[in-house]
C-alpha positions in Angstrom: 0.0 0.0 0.0 2.9 2.4 0.7 4.2 1.8 -2.8 1.0 3.0 -4.3 1.0 6.1 -2.1 4.6 6.8 -3.1 3.8 6.3 -6.8 0.7 8.6 -6.7 2.7 11.2 -4.8 5.3 11.3 -7.6 2.5 11.4 -10.2 1.0 14.3 -8.4 4.3 16.1 -8.4 4.7 15.5 -12.1 1.2 16.8 -12.8 1.9 19.9 -10.7 5.1 20.6 -12.7 3.3 20.0 -16.0 0.5 22.4 -15.0 2.9 25.0 -13.7 4.9 24.9 -17.0 1.7 25.1 -19.0 0.4 28.0 -17.0 3.6 30.0 -17.2 5.3 29.0 -20.5 2.3 28.8 -22.9 1.0 32.3 -22.4 4.5 33.6 -22.9 4.9 31.6 -26.1 1.5 32.9 -27.3 2.4 36.5 -26.5 5.6 36.3 -28.5 3.4 36.9 -31.6 2.8 40.4 -30.2 5.7 41.5 -28.1 4.0 44.8 -27.2 1.5 42.9 -25.2 4.4 42.0 -22.7 5.0 45.6 -21.6 2.2 45.8 -19.0 3.0 42.4 -17.4 6.7 43.2 -17.3 5.9 46.5 -15.7 3.8 44.8 -13.1 6.5 42.3 -12.4 9.1 45.0 -12.0 6.7 46.9 -9.6 6.2 43.8 -7.5 10.0 43.2 -7.3 10.6 46.8 -6.3 7.9 46.5 -3.7 9.5 43.3 -2.3 12.9 45.0 -2.2 11.4 47.9 -0.2 9.6 45.5 2.2 12.8 43.4 2.5 14.7 46.5 3.5 12.3 47.3 6.3 11.9 43.7 7.5 13.5 42.6 10.7 15.9 39.8 11.1 15.3 38.7 14.6 15.4 35.0 15.6 14.1 33.2 18.7 15.6 30.1 20.2 13.2 27.8 18.4 14.1 29.1 15.0 17.8 28.9 15.7 17.4 25.3 16.8 15.6 24.6 13.5 18.6 26.0 11.6 17.2 29.3 10.4 19.5 32.2 9.8 19.0 35.9 10.0 19.0 36.1 6.2 16.2 33.6 6.0 14.2 35.5 8.7 14.6 38.8 6.8 13.6 37.2 3.5 10.5 35.6 5.0 9.7 38.9 6.7 10.0 40.8 3.4 7.7 38.3 1.8 5.1 38.6 4.5 5.2 42.4 4.5 4.8 42.3 0.7 1.8 40.0 1.0 0.2 42.3 3.6 0.8 45.4 1.4 -0.7 43.6 -1.7 -3.6 42.3 0.4 -4.5 45.8 1.7 -4.1 47.3 -1.8 -6.5 44.6 -3.2 -9.0 45.4 -0.4 -8.8 49.2 -1.0 -9.3 48.5 -4.7 -12.4 46.4 -4.1 -13.9 48.9 -1.8 -13.1 51.8 -4.1 -14.6 49.9 -7.1 -17.8 49.1 -5.2 -18.2 52.7 -4.0 -17.6 54.0 -7.5 -20.3 51.6 -8.8 -22.7 52.7 -6.2 -22.2 56.4 -7.0 -22.7 55.9 -10.7 
């Protein structure tokens, strides 16, 4: 029974990789027909990278005893903190956008 579970686990890994490649590579290949269509997504990607770098710069690198015992370093802590702050900023921006859109619809 454990062999079947292991096999299915590897099959699910393979399916995930195929789906990820399909979701990432195929739209890029399709958009190569019209390279101007890549400008907005590239700008958004650059904006998110800049936001992450800002959040990384303000993130703390503190560790507690449990994290040190688990092998975490201050660099890992700072990277995770930067990712969390980036997620919080993007989440708040999405909420503000939703509220603004709904208010704008109600006014019109």
